[in-house]
N, C-alpha and C positions, 0 to 999 in steps of 0.2 A: 317725252315727252310728244304723242302727236299734235302739230295742232292744226287746227278749227276746217283752214285754208286744204289738207291733204284729205284730211277727214270729208270735206261735205263740197267741197268746190268742184271734186270734179264729175258733182252730179248734179251742178252748172247753179246752185243754189243763188250766184247771184250775192252775197255776203254783202249790204249796206257795209262804210267806213265808219266806225266804232267810237266812240267818243263814249270815255268812260271823266263823270267832272267827280272828282273825292274832296274827302277835305274835314278835318273831323266838326262838331255835328253844330248847326247854326252860325256857318260857315262867309256864308253867301254860295252855296254846290247851289239854291236854287232859281236866286237872281240868276249866274253866268248859263245853268242851262235853261233857262227862260227868254236868251240876252239869247244866243244861239241857233235856239229854236227856235227865233222872227228868220231869222236866214230862205230865205226860196229852196237852197237845198238840203236841208236841217231836220228834224223833227225830234222837241224836245218828247222824252216822257220821264214824268210819272218817278216817286222813289219806288222806285221795284224792288226789291232786299230777296232775290234771284236765289244768287250767290252765297254761301255758308248757310243758304237759311230754308226754302228751298229746296234746292237741288246742293251735297258734297263740292269741295272744292278738295282736292285728294290730287298728291305728288302720282296717282296712277288716275288716267281713266275711271272713270267706277259707274257701267251699266248702269243705267235707268228699263225696272220696267215700261210698259206702257201708259198703265196704271199711273206710275210717279210721276213718269211723264208729262203725261193729259193733267192728273193737279197742278205740278208744278204753273207750263202754260199758262190754263186756265184762272185760274188766282196773279198768275203776273199780270195777266190781260184787266180785272176787273183792278186790280190793284191800279197799274195805267189810266183807264179809266172816271173811276171814282178817286182811290185814294189807299194810302198804305193802310192805313185799319181796316179795311173792309174782311170779314174775313166768310164770306157768299158770294160765290162762281150763279152768273147767271146760264141758264138753260144755253142761249143766243155764242155764250163765251166756251164753256166746255165747248159743243158743238163745234165750235171753228180750231180751240188747240188742240180738240182727237182730227178737225183735214190735219194739220198743222206737224204731229207727231207721226201719222199712217205718211210725210211724205217721205219719212226717213229710215231703213231699214232695221233691222232687231239688232245689230251688232254694235247700230252708231246711234245707238240711243242716249251718249252720253252728255253732261249737262251742259257740255261749250255748245256740242253741235243742237241741242234743244234749242239752249240761245239762239246761236242764232239762225236757225230755220222762226221764232221768234218771229226777230228783228225785222227778218227780210219781206214778211209780211205785214210789220206794222210799215214799213220803209215805203215801199211799194203803195199802198194804203192811203198814204202822206205823198206821195212822189218825190222820196226824199234820196237823193245821196247817200247823207249819213242819217247817223244817229247818238244822240244825245244823253246819256242811262246818269245819275246823276246819288246817284248814292252813297253818303259820304263813307258807309264803313264799307268799297270798295279797295277804299286806300290798303284796306289789314289783307289784301286780292290779288295786288298792284300787280307783282310782279307775276303770280297766275293767270293773267289777263294778258300779258303783253307777252307771251310766249304764247297761250293757246291761241290768240286774234293778232296775227302777223299783220294787220290792217285797221289796230287799235291804240287810240292814243289816253295816254291820262294830264287829263287839266287837273292839278289841284290848288285849291284855295289854299290859301295862311289868311287865320285875322288877329290881332291883340288879343292875344290871350286872355283879360282879362271881359274885350265885348265878349266874345263869347261866351264867358262865365254869366254876362247880362245877360245875354239872350236863354240865355239856357232858366235862368233865375224867373225869369219872365214871362215863359213860357205857356207856362200855364192858362193865361188871360187871353189863349188866343178867342176863346168864341166870344170873349164883352170886346173881340177887339173884329168880328167879323170873319170871323167862323164857324158859322149855325151849323152846319152838318160836323163837325167835331164830335165825337158819341161822348158823350160823361166820363165814363169808363177813360179814354185817352188822355180827357185833361185831368182826374185821378196821375193815373199814371206820369202824366209828366209832370205836380207837381211831387210825387215821390221820389221821381228820378233828383230832385236835384240836389247837389249835396257840388262844395266849390274840389273838395278831394277828390269825386271819382270828375269831376267836367275837368282838371285839369289833369290826369291820370291821363285822360283820352285824351285832349290836347295834347301834351307829349312824345306818345306813341302815333296819330295823325301824324304833328311834323314828325318827330323823329324817323320813322320809316321816310315819308317822302324827299327829307335831306341822303337818303342811302341811294333812293334813286335816282336824283336832281344831274345825275351823269348821266343818266337812258335818254336814248337823243329823243325818243318817244313820252317823255315826260316832261308835261312843263305845270313848274311854280308860278303862282300870280299871286301878287298878294291883296287880300280885299282892299283892304286901303287905296291901293291903285287903279283898283275898278274904281272906288268908290270917283276918287276925283282925278284924274286921266282916262276916263273912262273911253271919248276914242285911240290914244293911241297902247292900250294895252288890251280891247279891245280887237281893233285893224289885226296886232302882234299877233293875237293869239291865232285868226280868221286865220290870217298867212301861216300859222304855222300848220294847222287843218286842212284848209286845201275847201278853206270857206268865203264865199263875195262876202266883205267885211259896205254895210250900206249903212249909215249914222242910223234911219231907218231901228235899226236891228238893236237900240237902247232905249225904245220905248218899251219896257217893261214894266208893267202894275205895281203896285205902292201896295202890290200883298200880302201877308206874310211876314212886317215886322214883331214883334212879341211886343212889343211899344208903340205901333202906335199905327193903325190902319188909311188907307184913299185909297180906295178900289177905284174910285176914278179920275184919279190923275195917272199920268205915266210918268216912265224915264226913270234916270239915275239921284235918288237922295241920298247927301252926303249927312240927311237927319243921326240919324243911330250913330258916325263915327266915333260922338262922345259922354255918349247917354251911362255906358257904365262909371261915371265919374261920380255919377248925384244918385245911381243904384246900386253901387258896388258899396258897401260901407267897410272902413279902413278896416279890418281883422280882413276880409275880405282878398283886398288888394294889394295887403301886403305881405298874406302867405298864397298868391297868388305868382305873386315878382319873383318870389323865392324861393319857387319849386320851376318857375319852369326860364330863369337866368341863364341860362346859355342858348334855350331853341330859339325864346326871346330877344335877345338884344343880336342872333345869327338873321336875325328879319327887322333892327331897326327902331324897332317898341323900348322904351327909352322905360326907368321905373319912373313915379315921383319923388318928390327927397319928402323927408318927414311921414311917410306914411307909415304906420306902428299899430300895429294889432292891442287891441284893448281884453279886459282881464274877461271882459259882456261877452263880449264877440269869440272867447279862445273858447269858454264852458258853453256857452252853443250852439260852439259846431264841434265835442267834443256831446255833449246829446244828442244833438241831431241824428249824427251821423251811426247809431243802433235801428235808429228809427228809419234810416232811407232807404241800409240793404234791405230789413224787412220785407220794408214794402213795394222795392225794387224786385225781389225774390216771389212772394205772394201776388203785382199787378202783373207781371211780366215775365215769370221768368225761364221760360225760354228763348227771348229772345236776352236776357241776358243773357242764356249760358251763349249763345251764338256771339256777338263779341266776343265774349274773353275770349272761345276756344281760337277765336281770328285773329283777336291780340297776340294768343299767346305763339300762332299759328308764323304768324308775321316774324315774330324772334325768331320764332326754330330757322329762319330765312330758307324757308318751302311756296 
């Protein structure tokens, strides 16, 4: 596979350094991305869901048409400006997309080259030499990204699976917690999206992929709990690996986005959510999660609770809710579901 450096640096594109922050959803990827984005030489991007959703990720580069490339760039610019759930682009975003795409020759309109050209523009406007993209699902494309972008690093955040499950369970409450711009359809999708079986499978798949890549010198694993309890040591070590100048002021990120509490006027690293799962999950949810994630969980030092056993009522609820969950996911966003499944199977195939 030709790298993006080989494809576009000869055009003096001046690609900034890429940082992909990955993890199972609700693992702290947004917080880490915001921290790194506070550094003077780094710009933080929203979740873009560019790879696998807007452009295909394949072993052999896929050449896009100019219309396909313009749509992918315009939609990504819209997501960066407003959020991942936007469905329409503005005239200015479409015009900017056309300018970016027209800077590339016809035979080089691959997803990787288009992404590089777009990020170059975003980074230049921010005056940044580094950019930080935070789509959690990119862990399943990490091998491709590391091969395609020789100047890229992947930082994967691992969080206690019980805390991830708890955060996912409460995520539908986002509007009540300050996210007034979140569409009602997204709130419904978030409520339907939660089921312990699905959450555990996604966490386990992401964690296993990270463990496979852990030997790569451009791949770093960070425990969320270390980020919370030892922020200076943890973030400064990450910054050193990424070529980012660390200053303690970059730790001042707003307390927004928590699934349990929102304090938009406060900033800094808060440990309030570390043990919320102990009261927000049922004993059945905890017992199932601990059993299903035992190998991966223990490898990161997440010990099981003693005497935590499932109940008959909890098991019945598990079983009855699962078909409702599956049907809801299919109806609410079938395309996103298919993208996630393809990404996971692609990762398992070793591509």
